[in-house]
C-alpha positions in Angstrom: 81.8 40.2 260.6 83.9 38.2 263.2 86.1 35.3 262.8 83.6 32.3 263.5 81.5 33.7 261.1 81.1 30.1 259.2 79.9 28.3 262.3 77.9 30.9 264.3 74.0 32.0 263.4 73.5 35.6 261.9 72.2 37.7 264.8 68.7 38.0 265.9 69.0 41.7 265.1 69.9 40.9 261.8 67.2 38.1 261.1 64.5 40.2 262.7 62.5 43.0 261.0 63.7 45.5 263.5 66.5 46.7 261.5 64.8 47.0 258.5 63.2 50.2 257.2 59.3 50.1 256.2 59.9 50.7 252.6 61.8 47.8 252.5 59.6 45.3 254.4 57.0 46.5 252.3 58.7 45.9 249.5 59.6 42.5 250.5 55.5 41.6 251.1 55.1 42.8 247.9 57.3 40.4 246.4 56.6 37.7 248.2 53.0 38.4 247.3 53.5 38.4 243.6 55.4 35.1 243.7 52.8 33.6 245.2 50.3 34.7 243.2 51.9 34.2 240.0 52.4 30.6 241.2 48.8 30.0 242.1 47.9 31.6 238.9 50.1 29.3 237.1 48.5 26.2 238.7 44.9 27.3 238.2 45.5 27.6 234.4 47.7 24.9 234.0 46.5 23.0 231.0 47.8 19.4 231.7 46.1 19.2 235.2 42.7 19.2 235.7 40.2 18.4 238.9 42.1 17.1 242.0 45.4 18.1 240.4 44.8 21.6 240.6 43.3 21.0 244.0 46.6 19.1 244.9 48.5 22.1 243.3 47.3 25.0 245.2 47.2 23.2 248.4 51.2 22.4 248.0 52.0 26.0 246.9 49.8 27.3 249.9 51.7 24.7 252.2 55.1 26.1 251.0 54.0 29.7 251.8 53.0 28.3 255.4 56.5 26.3 255.7 58.2 29.3 254.6 56.7 31.7 257.4 57.4 28.6 259.8 61.1 28.8 258.8 61.3 32.3 259.3 60.1 32.0 263.0 62.5 29.3 263.5 65.5 30.6 262.0 65.2 33.6 264.1 65.2 31.8 267.5 68.3 30.0 266.3 66.6 26.7 266.3 68.7 24.6 263.9 67.1 21.1 263.7 63.4 22.3 263.0 64.9 24.8 260.6 66.7 22.0 258.8 63.3 20.0 258.9 61.4 22.6 257.5 64.1 23.3 254.7 63.6 19.3 254.0 59.9 19.7 253.5 60.3 22.5 251.2 62.8 20.5 249.0 60.6 17.4 249.3 57.6 19.6 248.0 59.7 20.6 245.3 60.6 17.2 244.3 56.9 16.3 244.1 56.1 19.6 242.3 58.6 18.6 239.7 57.2 15.2 239.3 53.8 16.4 239.0 55.2 19.0 236.1 54.8 21.8 237.7 58.4 23.0 236.9 58.0 26.5 237.8 57.2 25.8 241.4 60.0 23.5 241.4 62.5 25.8 240.4 61.3 28.7 242.7 61.7 26.5 245.6 64.8 25.3 244.9 66.4 28.5 244.5 64.4 30.3 247.4 66.0 27.5 249.4 69.4 28.0 248.4 69.2 31.9 249.0 67.5 31.7 252.2 69.8 29.0 253.5 72.8 31.1 252.9 71.0 34.3 254.1 69.9 32.8 257.7 71.5 29.5 258.5 75.1 28.9 260.2 77.5 28.4 256.9 79.5 25.5 257.3 77.1 23.9 260.0 73.5 24.0 257.6 73.6 26.7 255.0 76.1 24.9 252.5 74.6 21.6 252.6 71.1 22.9 252.1 72.3 25.1 249.6 74.5 22.7 247.6 71.4 19.9 247.7 69.2 22.7 246.6 71.2 24.2 243.6 72.2 20.2 242.7 68.5 19.5 242.1 67.9 22.7 240.1 70.7 22.0 238.2 69.7 18.6 237.2 66.3 19.4 236.1 67.4 22.9 234.4 67.4 22.7 230.3 69.5 25.2 230.0 73.3 24.6 228.6 75.7 23.7 231.3 77.5 27.0 231.5 74.2 28.9 231.9 73.4 26.8 234.5 76.7 27.3 236.6 76.6 31.1 236.1 72.8 30.8 237.3 73.9 28.6 240.3 76.5 30.5 241.3 74.7 34.1 240.8 72.1 32.6 243.5 75.0 31.4 245.8 76.4 34.7 245.5 73.0 36.5 245.9 72.4 34.6 249.3 75.7 35.5 250.8 75.5 39.2 249.7 72.1 39.2 251.4 73.6 37.7 254.6 76.1 40.4 254.6 73.6 43.1 254.1 71.6 41.5 257.1 74.4 41.6 259.2 75.2 45.2 258.8 71.6 46.1 259.4 71.8 44.3 262.4 75.3 45.6 263.5 73.5 49.0 263.4 70.5 48.1 265.2 72.8 46.7 267.8 74.9 50.2 268.1 71.8 51.9 268.2 70.0 49.9 270.7 73.2 50.5 273.0 73.4 54.2 272.1 69.6 54.6 273.5 70.5 52.4 276.5 73.6 54.7 277.1 71.2 57.7 277.0 69.0 56.5 279.0 71.4 55.5 281.8 73.1 58.9 281.4 69.4 60.8 281.8 68.9 58.9 284.7 72.1 59.2 286.3 71.6 63.1 285.8 68.3 63.1 287.1 69.8 61.0 290.2 72.4 63.5 290.9 69.9 66.2 290.5 68.1 64.6 292.8 70.9 64.3 295.4 72.1 68.4 294.5 68.5 69.2 295.6 68.6 66.8 298.6 71.7 68.6 299.6 70.6 72.0 299.6 67.8 71.0 301.7 69.6 69.7 303.9 72.0 72.5 304.2 69.1 75.2 304.3 66.9 73.6 306.6 68.2 70.6 308.9 70.3 72.7 311.0 68.1 76.0 311.0 65.2 73.7 311.8 66.9 71.7 314.6 68.2 74.8 316.3 64.8 76.3 316.5 63.4 73.0 318.2 66.3 73.6 320.6 65.1 77.5 321.4 61.4 76.0 321.8 62.3 73.2 323.8 64.3 75.7 326.0 61.3 78.1 325.9 58.7 75.1 326.9 60.9 73.8 329.8 61.4 77.4 331.3 57.2 78.0 331.0 56.9 74.6 333.1 59.7 76.0 335.5 57.9 79.4 335.8 61.1 81.2 334.6 61.1 84.8 334.2 59.0 86.3 331.2 62.2 87.9 329.7 63.7 84.6 329.6 61.2 83.0 327.7 60.9 85.4 325.2 64.3 85.7 324.6 64.3 82.0 323.5 60.9 82.7 321.8 62.8 85.8 319.6 65.8 83.9 318.8 63.8 81.1 317.2 61.7 83.5 315.4 65.2 85.0 314.0 66.3 81.6 313.3 63.0 80.8 311.4 63.4 84.0 309.6 67.1 83.3 308.4 66.2 79.9 307.2 63.3 81.1 305.5 66.0 83.7 303.4 68.2 80.8 303.0 65.6 78.7 301.5 64.7 81.2 298.9 68.2 81.5 298.1 68.6 77.7 297.5 65.7 77.7 295.2 66.8 80.8 293.4 70.2 78.8 293.1 68.3 75.6 291.8 66.5 77.8 289.0 69.9 79.2 288.4 69.0 82.6 289.1 71.9 83.1 291.5 73.5 86.7 292.0 77.2 87.0 290.8 79.7 85.4 293.4 81.7 88.3 293.8 78.6 90.5 294.8 77.1 87.8 297.1 80.2 87.7 298.9 80.6 91.4 299.2 77.0 91.6 300.6 77.9 88.7 302.8 81.0 90.4 304.4 79.2 93.6 304.4 76.8 92.2 307.3 79.6 91.9 309.7 81.9 94.5 311.5 85.3 94.3 310.8 85.6 92.0 307.9 86.8 92.7 304.2 87.2 90.5 301.3 89.6 90.2 298.3 89.3 88.9 294.9 92.0 87.8 292.6 92.3 86.0 289.4 90.5 86.2 286.3 86.7 86.6 287.3 84.4 84.0 285.4 81.2 82.2 286.0 81.3 79.0 288.2 79.6 75.7 287.6 76.2 75.9 289.6 77.9 72.9 292.5 81.1 74.8 292.5 79.4 78.4 293.1 76.9 77.0 295.7 79.9 75.5 297.6 81.7 78.5 297.9 78.8 80.2 299.0 78.1 77.9 301.6 81.5 77.6 303.2 81.7 81.6 303.0 78.5 81.4 305.2 79.4 78.6 307.5 83.0 80.6 308.3 81.5 83.8 309.0 78.8 82.2 311.2 81.5 80.4 313.3 83.4 83.6 313.4 80.3 85.5 315.2 79.6 82.1 317.2 82.9 81.5 318.3 84.7 84.7 318.2 82.7 87.5 318.3 84.1 90.9 317.5 87.3 89.2 315.5 88.4 90.7 312.2 87.7 88.9 309.3 89.7 88.7 305.9 88.1 86.8 302.9 90.0 86.1 299.7 88.4 84.6 296.8 91.3 83.2 294.1 90.2 82.4 290.6 92.8 79.7 289.4 93.6 78.1 285.9 91.7 74.9 287.3 90.3 75.4 290.7 88.9 78.4 293.1 90.1 78.8 296.3 88.1 80.6 299.1 89.9 81.3 302.4 88.4 82.8 305.0 90.6 83.8 308.3 89.9 85.4 311.7 92.1 87.3 313.8 90.7 85.2 316.9 88.5 86.5 320.0 87.1 86.0 323.5 84.3 82.9 322.6 80.5 84.0 322.2 77.3 82.2 323.2 77.3 79.5 321.2 73.5 78.9 320.8 73.7 82.3 319.4 73.7 80.8 315.4 72.7 81.8 312.2 71.8 79.5 309.6 75.0 77.6 309.9 75.5 74.4 308.1 78.5 72.6 309.5 82.0 72.3 308.1 81.8 68.6 308.2 78.8 69.0 305.8 80.7 71.2 303.6 83.8 69.0 303.5 81.5 66.6 302.1 80.2 68.9 299.3 83.7 69.9 298.3 85.0 66.1 298.3 82.1 65.1 296.1 83.3 67.7 293.6 86.6 66.6 293.8 88.1 69.4 295.9 88.6 69.9 299.1 88.2 72.0 302.7 90.8 72.4 305.7 89.8 74.4 309.0 92.0 74.4 312.0 93.5 77.5 314.0 96.8 79.2 313.1 98.9 81.6 314.6 96.2 84.3 314.6 92.8 82.7 315.1 91.0 80.3 312.7 91.2 79.7 308.5 89.0 78.2 306.8 90.4 77.0 303.4 88.2 75.4 300.3 89.5 74.3 297.1 87.2 73.2 294.1 88.2 72.6 290.6 86.3 74.3 288.0 
């Protein structure tokens, strides 16, 4: 409990029923129902009150039950003055009951007010005054010896404070549980958003460039048809668009397999990729181990893009690819020996080094691409 325990309200979680177990709530209802039934039975079977006196006694008991229910609501809403007014009504009913010789009703109401005030009100501002008044009235009419009365009042005060501590503990536990649930919900939402972003990147990387390149070739074919160009030129553009569509479909299948987790080992993938080109070789060093899906996809995409750029800008160049497993990161280096410029439109399923750099940075890694002494080198570093 915090340092302002003497001036603050118990938390709403402590005052409410949400933090209370079902058996405990059931026990509370049973106890209150038994007390109410016993008081009504005592009033109806009283030997010293007849007729309208019995009706008044029953009405007072039922009114006390309604006021107690209203008191539960006002204290739950942290409404101080209405709560104090309702406590005043209960104390007044107890005084009238004592005056009408219904001592048991009066004692139950005074003791209940003392315990409930300590449990549900700010201690210094309201609980202590209400408790002192209720227990003073109880002590004034109690017939026991003063030591017994003192022990009873002290026990009632201690019981009220213990109930307050118990309610605060349950309230704190409920608050922590609600916070944990909210954190798990936020974590699940964040994971869902991250997965959506990953799928979006895969779709963009696989389809966006491929489809745009197909549109370029098909538009070129349309313009050639309008100009009455040679049939061979038109067919060349259509065949190129068809090849890109086929490559894009294959890349889409690979991306879907990656999203499902059905990926071939990275080393096998690079070997197959390098095996499709002439004058290419691959070297793998370090302790081989499975990589996270995002890191593995980044390496695959950069390797594909680098080889595509070699075929695009330096056809016939010798390519050396090196994959190095480090303790904290994996490094991919793709180096070509340079060559004569090729036809820029003869692309495969390229993705763009800019997009690959963004993918690497999202993973906390880096991608550098530029010329060196021999030709061109692409270096990817991804933490794992």
